[in-house]
C-alpha positions as CSV (number, residue, x, y, z in Angstrom):
1,M,104.2,94.0,21.2
2,T,101.3,93.6,18.8
3,G,103.3,94.0,15.6
4,K,101.7,97.3,14.7
5,H,103.9,100.4,14.4
6,T,103.0,103.6,16.3
7,L,102.7,106.9,14.6
8,Q,105.9,108.1,16.3
9,E,107.8,105.1,14.9
10,I,106.5,105.7,11.4
11,E,107.4,109.4,11.5
12,A,110.9,108.6,12.8
13,A,111.5,106.2,9.9
14,E,110.3,108.8,7.4
15,K,112.8,111.3,8.8
16,K,115.8,109.2,8.0
17,P,117.9,110.5,5.1
18,L,116.9,109.3,1.6
19,W,120.4,108.0,0.9
20,K,120.2,105.7,3.9
21,R,116.9,104.3,2.8
22,L,118.1,103.9,-0.7
23,G,121.3,102.3,0.6
24,W,119.3,99.6,2.4
25,L,117.4,99.0,-0.8
26,A,120.6,98.6,-2.8
27,M,122.1,96.3,-0.2
28,I,119.0,94.1,-0.1
29,W,119.0,94.0,-4.0
30,A,122.7,93.2,-4.2
31,G,122.3,90.5,-1.6
32,S,119.5,88.8,-3.5
33,V,121.5,89.0,-6.8
34,L,124.5,87.4,-5.0
35,A,122.3,84.7,-3.5
36,L,120.8,83.9,-6.9
37,F,124.3,83.7,-8.4
38,I,125.5,81.3,-5.8
39,V,122.5,79.0,-6.2
40,A,122.9,79.1,-10.0
41,S,126.6,78.3,-9.7
42,L,125.9,75.4,-7.4
43,M,123.3,74.0,-9.8
44,R,125.7,74.3,-12.7
45,L,128.4,72.6,-10.7
46,F,126.1,69.7,-9.8
47,M,125.0,69.4,-13.4
48,S,128.6,69.2,-14.6
49,A,129.4,66.6,-11.9
50,A,126.4,64.5,-13.2
51,G,127.7,64.6,-16.7
52,L,125.3,67.2,-18.1
53,S,126.4,70.1,-20.2
54,T,125.2,73.7,-19.8
55,H,125.4,74.5,-23.5
């Protein structure tokens, strides 16, 4: 496998329903927002443990 997609693979991907493609986009976006929330919460927890305030 060379990493390049064939024309048939590209056409097959374009035939998928729009709601499925948008669903993947929404899932990836939600996952990134959740990951950012977790990292920010952990940083806030560590700052509080070190005696720093967040306000």
